[in-house]
N, C-alpha and C positions, 0 to 999 in steps of 0.2 A: 502495498497498497502505499511505506513511501515514497517511493520510485512513479508509481503515479507522477505524489506532486514537486518530481525536482523540477518540469518544464514548467510549469506551470509561476515558481519561486524564478526561472531564470527568463521569466519573460520580463516577468514584475521590475528586474534588473536592469536590462533592457532598457523597456519602455522611461526605466529612473535617471537614468543615463540619457539618455538622449531627448529627456524633458529635460537632466539642468546643462547636459551639449546648446541647446538652445535657448537658454535662457542665456549663458553666458555671451553666449552669438550678438546678441539680442542685444545688453546689456552692453559688450564690445563695439558694437555696430550704432547702437545711440549715444556713445561717449568719440566714438571718432564723430557722427554725424554735429556731436554741438562742435568738438575741439574744429575740425571742420568751418564751422561757419564765424565761433572764434576770431580763423588762422584770415579768415577770408576783410572776415570786420577791422584786419587790425594792418593787414600786410595782402592789401588783396589783389595784390598782381600775382600771387602765388599760383593764384587759381585760376579758373577758365568758369567766366558761365557766359552761357552765346548773349549778346545786347541785343537791348528791344531797339528798335526803332518803327514808329508812326507812320504811315505812309502820309499821311502831313508833313509830319518833321523832316523826313526824305525829303518830297518835294520842295523844301524850303531850303535845304542846302544844296539842295538844286541850283537853286535859281542864287544863292548870293554863295556859292562857298566862289575860291578862286581857280581859275581853268589851270594854270599851270603849279601852281606849290600847295592848296589845298585850306589852305588857308594867309594873313587876315581875311576873312569875308569883305562885303562888302559894305553888308551893315560893320565890322566892329572899323572897317573905317572909315565909316560915316559918325563916327562918336568922338571922345572925347580923345581923348587913349590918342587917335595922330592928325593928322593936319593936312591940307589940303595936298604937298608932297608925297604921299603915305608917309614920310618921319612921325617919331614922336612928336610936344611940343616942347621944343626950342623956347622956355623964355625972354634969352636972353636974350635971343637974334629968332626975334617970334616971323617976320617976312621970308618966306620957303624963299631959295634961289641966291646962289652966290656962293654956296658952302663953299669951306675949306676944309674939308673933312666930312668925312660920312663911315656908319662904326653900319654894322650888320652882323647876323646873332642869334642867341635865344633872345630869353624872359634876365638872363645876367647884363647879356648889351641894353635891355631895352632899360634894366634893372624897375620894376616889375617892382615892390615893393616899399616905395617913396615914392612921392612927389613929382612933379614937373619939375623943380627945382631946383629939386635933388638927389634930382637923375645924374649921375655919371657923363654921360654924355653931355649935357649944361657945361655942366660946370668945369667941361672942359673949352668949353665956347664961350664959356669965362674968364678962361686960362689964354685961349687964346684972340682974343678981340677978335673970335671969325662965328658962322654961323657951322652947327658942327649939328648935319642929318642924321642922325638914328634910325637905323631899319633896320633896326634889333623887333623878337616875333615872339612873345613867351611858344614855349616846343618848341621850335624849329632847332635841326636839326642840320647838321652842315653847309651838308646836299641840300636843304629848304631857301639857306639864306647865299649859296652862292649862286643858285636863281631865282631867287632877288635883285640880285645883286646886276646879274647876266642884263634882266630882264627892263631895269630899271631907269627907261631913260635920261629919265631928269637930272637923273644926279651927274653932275659938270666937277665933281670936288679931285686934284687930284692926287689927293693920299685916300685911300675906303684902308677900314683898319675890319681884322675877322678876328671876330669872339669863340674861343674851341673852349668849353667847358670835358670832364670823361665825357660826361654821357652821353655826348656827339655819343661815338661809339658807338653805342645800342642804337642811336637811334638813324644811323649813318646804316645800316643794312634793315631797317622797320620801315613797314606799308601802310600799317594801318596799327596808330596807337596806341589803340585803344587795346592790342595786347600785354602794352607793356606799363599802365596803369589800372587800365579796366573801369575807366571812368567815358574818356572821350573817344563814344562812339558815333564820330560822325568824326573823328581824326584821318582822315585816309592821308597820302601820305606820296610820293616820287619818293624814289631813287636810285643810285646810280650798283655798273655790275659791272665787271672785272671783264670784258674782249678782250683776249690776248692784252696787250706792253698798255689796251687803251678801258678808260672809263667809259659805257654801256649811260644814256641814261632810261631808266624804265615808264611811262610817263604815269602821273596821278593814274589810279586805278577810279573808271569808274560806275560803277555795276548799276542795273537797272533796282529796283526797288524788288522783284522777286527775286532776285540770284546774294540778295541779303542770307536767306535761307541759309545759305552754305555755309554764312559762319558760324551754322551747326554742324547740320551736317557734311558740309566739303571743306573748311577756309581753302586747305591749297590750293583747290580750284581756280579761288577768288581772287590767293596773294598768293602771285607761283612765284614769288621768290621777295615774302617772305618769312626773317630768322628767328620769328619764333611766334611761330605756328602750335596752336594748345600742340602738347601730348610728346613735342618736341624735347631733344637733349637742352635747350634753351629755353622752350617756349612753358609757359602757364599751364599746369593742370590740370585737366574737362572736371568739374564737379556737380558727381552724375553722384546716384546707387552703383553700387556698392561703398560704403560714405572713409569705409576700412581702406578697401586702395585706395580713395582717392591721395588720403591729407596722412597711410605711411608713405607713400609716393619717395624712397632715396629724390630724386631726382628736384623733387616737390619743396624738400628740405639743401642737398644740395650741390647739383649742377644748378637750378633757380639761383641761387644766392651768389652766382656771380657778376649779373647785373647790381646785390648790393654792392660787390667786391669791385667793380667799376664808379661804386660813385663814389665811395668810404672815397677821403682825405686821405687815412694811413693806404693806401690798396694792399687789406689787406681783407679778406670774408672777413663781418661785424656781423649777428644778428640785432644789434645793437641801432646798426646805421639798415635795417632791411623793416627793421615792423616800430620804429620810434616812426612819427610822421620828418617831411624835410622836405625843404624848397624843391625841387625837379621841371622847375620846366624855366 
């Protein structure tokens, strides 16, 4: 009689073990999900979620975008952030024309966190006693700055300065800024690629609204020259179920940290540099 009870006890043990494993798995997955979303809130560029763009927002973007460099948009150029020449306002010499020097680059050139009077371009103009046109634009790569310089027919200055920061190394191999910061959902840009010993321009991507769906299903088809495609060595890790797999990826925490390495002043990988807010435009 005892022998007839053994299969029942064995079955109970198996069911109990399976139930325990299930509880552990669910607990781990819930913990991983919480960790993923916490990490995304602190360092959004590590994890990829496809951008959401409404048709109305897309149609407005197409209407106001710069057809060569992407931005600044026509709306931005008509704001008080720029003057009639496309330069940042230079209070020391407010009237465009006859610039002795011009500046190109990103927000560090533009000096985006200070007033027009305190921007270093304006201070330089005061020091030189002549107008210095400031054509820096927030978020620019060196490629965009060069293209803006080449297309600026109103630039008559004999000297032009190109501002460069370490983060340009990343921007110069990027076609879609959202993949670097997970914020700029309409941040398409041109870039250059090597063609033998020469540089070849890859123009600004101009997808249709319907083609934006590829950003979720197959972004590489839309952006064939993008260095930061989701799931690749330098790209963000796709944030999806199972979250345990997404947030335990060594790629997420090690390879992607190269971005933090490039932007860190000491030139070393720094979790502080990755997690804490920093000026990166």
